[in-house]
N, C-alpha and C positions, 0 to 999 in steps of 0.2 A: 641765398637755398635754390637756383636754377638746377645746378648738379645733383640735388635731392632724386629727384627717379632714379639716375643714372646710380645711384648708389644702393638704392634697393629692388635692385635686380635680382632674380631666384637664382638660389645655389644649384649647382649640378651635384646631384649626390650617383654617387658611381658606387653601384653594389657590386660586388664579388662574385665569385664561382668557384663550385666547388670543386674540391679537386680530391681525388681519393687515392690512395695507397690501395695496393691488392691483399686481400687477405691473409692473414698468416694462418694455417691450420695444421695443429700439431694432435696426434692422438699417440694411446698406447703408454707408455711406460715412461715415468717422469713429469707427467704433465704438470706439477707443482712447481718444480725446477727451470721451468720453461718460463711462468708467468715472473719469477724472481726475474730471471735473466733478463725477458722482455723489458720488466719495470726498471731492471741495473742501466739497461744500455738505452733506454731512453730520456734525452732530455732537452728532445726540441720544441722549444717554446710552441712551436703552432699546431700541432698535434692534438687529434683526440680520439682518446682511445676508449674503444668498445670491446669488452669480453665475454664471450658465451660459453658457456660450460654445463655440458649435460653428466651427470651423474646416476650410478644407479645403486638403488638401497634396497633392504629387504623390505616385505610389505609392511609389516608392523612398526617399522622405524621411519618410512616417507615421512606419517603426518606429524610423528612427533619431531622431526627434523625441521621441518617446515616453521612449525612454532616454535624451536629455540632459532632459527636463523633471526625471524621477523624480530623477535627479544632484542636478543644480540645487536642488530642493527640500530632498533629504537634507543637501547641503552648507552650506545656504543659517544666516547666523549672523547675518544684518541684520532676517530679518520673521519668523523663530519660527515660520518653514513646518514643516508635519505632514502627511505622507504619510498619506491616509485609504484611500484604493483606486485601483488600477493593472487595467485591463482590456485585454489587446491582443485581438484577434478577427483572422479571416481566414475568411470565406468566398467560395469560387469562387476561392484566390486573389488576392482583393482585401483588402487590413487595413483596420482600423478600429479606434479606441481610446477608452479613457475614462480620464482623471485627476482625484480628487478629491483636494484638500488644502484645510486651513483656514491662515491667515495675518494678518496685520497688513492692514489696508486699504490702506496705501503700496505694498505689494508686489501686490496685483492686477495693476496695470497692466504691471508689469515682465515678470511670468511669463506674463502674456496675450500680450504683445510678444512674449518671447521663444519662444509655442507657435505664433504665427502667424506668425514671420519667413519668406519665401520661399511663403506661404501666402497665403489671402483668411480674412476672420471673415466670417460667412451671416448667426449671426445671437446677437445677446445677450438674455439674459433677467436682469433682478436682480429681485429680491425680499426684502421687507425684513419682518421680523415684530416687533409690539410686545410685549416683555414688559417694560414700563412696570407692570402689576398684579402679575405673578409676583415681580418686584423687589420692589417693595410688602410684598407679601405676605410673603414671604420675612424680609424685615428684622424686621415686627412679630411675625412667629413666635421669631425670634433674639432679641428684646428680650423677649417673653414666657417664654420656655424661659429664658434669662440668669435674669432675675427670681427666677423659679421657682427655680433650683438652688441662686442663692444664698442665698434664703431657708431652702432645704434642708439647705443647707451650716449656717446658722446655728443650726438646730436641734439637729443631727449634734455640735455642739461645747456645748450642753448638757449639763453634767455630770448634771442630776437626770432624767434621761431613763433609764427602765427597760430591760434589755436588749429585752424585746418589741419597744418601740417606738425604739430603735437601729434593730434590722434593718429596721422597716419605711422610718423615714428612710433608710437606707443604699442600700434596694429604689427611692424613690423618685426617690433623688438621682442611683443610676444609669441608671435610665431617661430622666430627663431630661437627662443628659448625653448619653447615644445621642442621643434626639432632636435636641438641639445638634449633634451631630458630623453628623449629617445633614443637616438644614437650612442648616448652615457649607458640605458639598459643594455642594447645590443651590444656594447661591448663588454660591460658585466656578465653577461653571457656564455660570448664568444669564450673568456678566461677563466669562466667557471668551466666551460665542456674541457679546457686543455688541462687544468689545474687540477679537475678529477677525471673518476674515471668511470664509466657504466659498466653495470657487473651484472649478469643475466644468467642465472643457477635452473635449468633444469632438472628437475628431480624425478627419475622414473624407477619403476620396478624391476627386481631384476628378472630375469628370463625361469629363473629356476622357481621365484614365487609364482609367475604367470602358470608354469606348469600345473603348482604343486594345487594351484586355485581351480585347475579344471582337471575334474574327476566323471570320467564319463558317467558311471553306475549310480552316483551320489547326483550328477546334474541331469539322466535320466530319470531318477526318483522326485527330485523337486519337480520337474516337470512335467509329470505325471497327471496331477488333475487336470492341468491347461491341455495338457494332448489328447486326452481324454474327452474333455468339452468341446475342442476341437473339432473331433472326428462324429460326434454327437451332431452339433450344428450342422456338419457337411452332410451327414444324414438326413439330418430334417429339411434342408436346403434342395436335395437332389428330390424329397418326397414331395414336395412342395411345389417343384419343377412338372414333376411328373402325374400330379392330379387331374390339371384342365387336358393333358395327352390322355388321360384314360376316359374321361367323358368320351370322347371322340371315338378311342381306337376299341373299345368293350361292344358298344353297340353295332358297330361296324363290323366286328366279328361274326355278331348272334346275326345279323343280315346277311352276309356273307354265309353263312354256314345254309341260311334257308334256303338260301336264290340256289344253291348247287344240289341242296336235298330235291330242289322242284326239279332242277335241270336233269337230276338222277332217275328223279320216278318217271318223266316226260320220256327219257332216253327208255326206259324199262318197256312202258308201256309199247312204246313205237316197236319192240324187239319182239313183242310178244303177240303181237296183231300183225 
């Protein structure tokens, strides 16, 4: 067993580097067909795809469409849709929303069509990240760890081991098993990113709805009370700032007038004499 320490050298874990492909942008006509062609021509086992789609809808349609997409993803059994994030915002009574989900490539076009029904797709961004090196490194790490674990398990079955040696081997075996489990989880996550795709739907209100929302006369009437109150408040602040000065200015003007009157009388007497 004098070679046992040499057999339990720590393994070198090689981590991969991310390699990203350029973003593919498409806007304007036939955006859904673009998604179809992209999914059809892609069958690389190392690319993880992310889709970002911007859609314009009518103001009253947008909140309802958010709920429809959310419900469809939760109830989906075909594409394995997993809802990641739902964010419905309302600034100045103009709603907007974002939904992020992960699903099978075939479902990208289906959910995009559902989201853009009675609306218009304004922008699409398709981003692919190459995970080939990460997958290769993870598989290599798993192979090395498996070999090391099997070797430690073989030593652990040796009846001639002393208690101290058996404890050392058992600790190393537990450590290797922990590393194996972590590497297996990493591999599962990598394959999940490759086998499924991330879809982000950005829903916004059409410019026509925004223009209709902003009506000058109605907006002015709605803000009349607030504007009037602000004006009164400004007058009060002005008067409050002026009062301390009046305490100084008014007596000053009175004494200045008395001074000029006295000067005038003295000059008049001197002129008469």
